[in-house]
N, C-alpha and C positions, 0 to 999 in steps of 0.2 A: 468273965463269962461263966455260966453254969455248965458243968460237964454233963454229957448225955447219960441217961440211964437206959438200960437195954429193954427192947421189946421187938417182936418180930411177928410176921404173918406167914403162914405156910399153907400148903394144900396139895392136892393131887396134881402132878405135873403133866401137862399135855402140850402139844404144839411147840412153841418157842420157850418151853420151860415154865410156863405159867399154868396155874390150876384151871380146872374145867369150868364150864358155864355156871354151875351152881355156886361156886365160890365167888364169881364176879358180882353176885348180888350183895355181897358183904363189902361195903365201901369203907376202906381204911380201917378195917377191923383188926383186932389183935388176937392171934392164935397162941397156943401154948408153947410153941417152939421158939427158943431164944437165939438160934443160930443165924448169923447174918446171911449165910448161904441160902437159907430158906425164906428170907424176908420177901414179902409181896405186899404192895400197896395197890389199891384199886381206885380209879376215877370212873367217870361215866363211860369213857371209851377206851381206857388204857389199863393195862397191867404193868406195874413198875416192879421189876425184880432186880436182884443183885446180878452183877456181870459175871461172865464165865469166858474162858479162852475161846470157846466155840463161837462167840459173838464176833470174832475178828472178820469173818467174811461178810456178815450183815452190816458191820460198821465200816467196811473198807471204803465205800464211796464217800462217806462222811469225813473220814480221817484223811483222805487224799484230795478233798475239795479245798482249793486254796482260799476261796472266799469264806467258807465256813470256818476254817481253821484260823484265818486272820481275825474273824469276829470274836474268837475266844483267846486271842493273843498267842497263838501257837503256829509253828511251821507245819505245812502239810507233810504227811508221810508218803512213802512211795510204794511199799510192798506190804503184802498181807502179814508177813512175819513181824514187821515193825508195829502193825496194829495190834497183833496178838501180844507182843511184849508190852505195849502201852497198857493194855487191859490187865495183864498179869502184875506189872510193877506199879502202875499208877492207880487204876481204878480199883482193883482188888486190894492193893496195898493200903489204901485209905481205910477200907473196912477192917482189915486185920489190925492196923495200928490204932485207929481212933474210934472204931465202931460206927463210922459213917463214911459215905462215899457216893459214887455215881450209881444211878439206876439205869438199866436198859428199858426202853419204852416199847411195849408191844401192844398192838391194837387187839381188842377183845372180840372183834367180829368173827365171822366164819373164816375169812381169809386173814389169818393173823400175820402181821408184818412188824418187823423191828423198824421203828420210825426214827429213832435217835436215842439220845441219852440226856439225863438231867440228874442233878444231885448236889451234894454238899462237899465242901473242901475247907480245911483249916488254913487261914492265912495268918501271917505274922504282920501286924500293923506297922512294925518298925521299918520294913522295906517292902511290904505288900507282896511277899512271895509265898508260895505254898509251903506249909509247915505241918507240924503236929501239935496236939495239945501240950505234950511235954516240952517240946522245944520252944514254942511261942510263949508259954507261961501266961503271965497276965496280959500279954499283948495279942492273945489269940482272937481271931475273928472268923466265925463260920460264914462261908460264902455259898450262896445258892446260884448255880449256873445251869445252862441248858444248851443243847446243840441238836439240830434236826437234820436228817438227810434231806437234800434239796427237793427230792420228789414229793416230800410231805410238808413243804412249806405252805403256809396260808390256811391250814386246817384248824388252827387253835390248839394243837397238841402241846406246844411249849407252855402256853399259859395254863392249860389244864394240869399238866404234869407238875409244873412248878408250884401251883397252888396246893396240890395234894402233898407234895414234899414239905412245903412250908408248914402246913397244918400238922403233919406228922412230927416235924422237927420241934415245933412249939409244944405239942401235946404229949409226945412220947419220948422225946430226947431231952426235954427240959432246957432247950437252948433259949437264951434270953433275947438275943438280937441277931438278925440276919441281914446281910447286905448282898448285893450283886455288883461285880466289877464289869463294866460295859464300856467298850471302846466308843469314843465320841462319834465315830462314823458308822457304828453298827445300829442303824435305825430300826431294824426289825426287833432286836433285843430291847431297845429302848421302849418300843411300843408294848412289848410283852410286860416290861417292868411297870409301865404306866397302867396297864390293865390290872396288874396285881396290886395297885395302890402304892407302889414304891415311889420314892422321891429322890432326885439327885442331890448329892451333898458336895463333897470335895472331889477334886481331880488329883489323882496320884500317878506316879510313874513306877511301876513294879521294877525292882532291881534286876530281875531275870530277863524279862521281855524288852525292857526299855521303851515300851509303848504306853502312852498315856491312857488312863482309864478313869471313868467317872464312877464313884462309889454311890450306888443307889441303896437307900435304906428302906427296908421293908417295914410295914406296920407291925407293931408289937402284937403278941398273942392277945386274943380277945378275952 
């Protein structure tokens, strides 16, 4: 796999930490700032920004929803402090270590809301567990994943965010191949993958979760 090269988007912060309306007209643009904390991507309806500990309250109902968490192969959390720790150690940790990770998804309308998360993670293909570029070595595989708060299901946000992140990954991070690991019973995510043009390939059992997952391969960069 090709290692990512840096780029970032930044702007005046308002609302949920996303820039103001003028910046929203710049879709997936690149600004001069190269710090991941200031990274912003824009789709038609969403601002995608790097996570922060303050997002724990907004993502609480997502992280404690058993169905949502089962869909991404994780156990639900119970208290907001656990959500904050997950953000600090997991979501932010990926950005610090590998220069990629999860984005928080914020609507760009007048009533800005955090609707979920989506982003990239490095897996080690030897056991299909989360890893790092350095640890996985030649077995690294960037994975594109998403999860939405239940109140925002059915609006197409997951497809929109994932498409924007995939474009950014191919064009700005020089990633050569992306996959998504999806549980066989997660029909919603399977439909998202299909809308993105991804195709199912092999079935694997990650060593950490022990839950079968289908590896969906995304189309290569145009």
